[in-house]
N, C-alpha and C positions, 0 to 999 in steps of 0.2 A: 393529737392536735388539740391545742387549747384555744378556745374562742372567747375573747373578752369584748363584750358589747356594752360600751359605756360603763366600764367596770369601776371607775372611780367618780363618776358624775355627781354622786350625792355625798361624796366625803369631804371632810375639811382638809386643809392643807396638810396637817401632819398625818393623818390617816392616809391620804394619797401618797405621801412621801413613803410611808412604810409599805405600801402596796408596791410602788414602783421599785423599792429596795428588794423586796422579796422576789418580785418577778425577774429582776436582773440576776439575782443569785441563782434562780431556777434555771435561767437561760444560759448562764456561764457553765453549769454542770450538766447540762443535757443537750442533746440534739433535737429538741422538740420543735415542732412547728407551732407558731403562735400568730393567730389572726386577731389583731387589735382594731377595734372599731371605736374610734374616740373623736371629739370635737376639739379636745385640747392637744395641741401638737406636742406638748412636753411628754405626755404619756406614751404616744406613738413613738416618738424619736428616742425615748429613753433607752 
């Protein structure tokens, strides 16, 4: 299980995009459970 608690809250837009892209690739290639705690809907919906 991967827990992300405000994982991108202190990142600029470019860095946040890179984290979201990497997370999406991880989830496409695995059956891992991910709990995302975020105030920004874009990260949670991604």
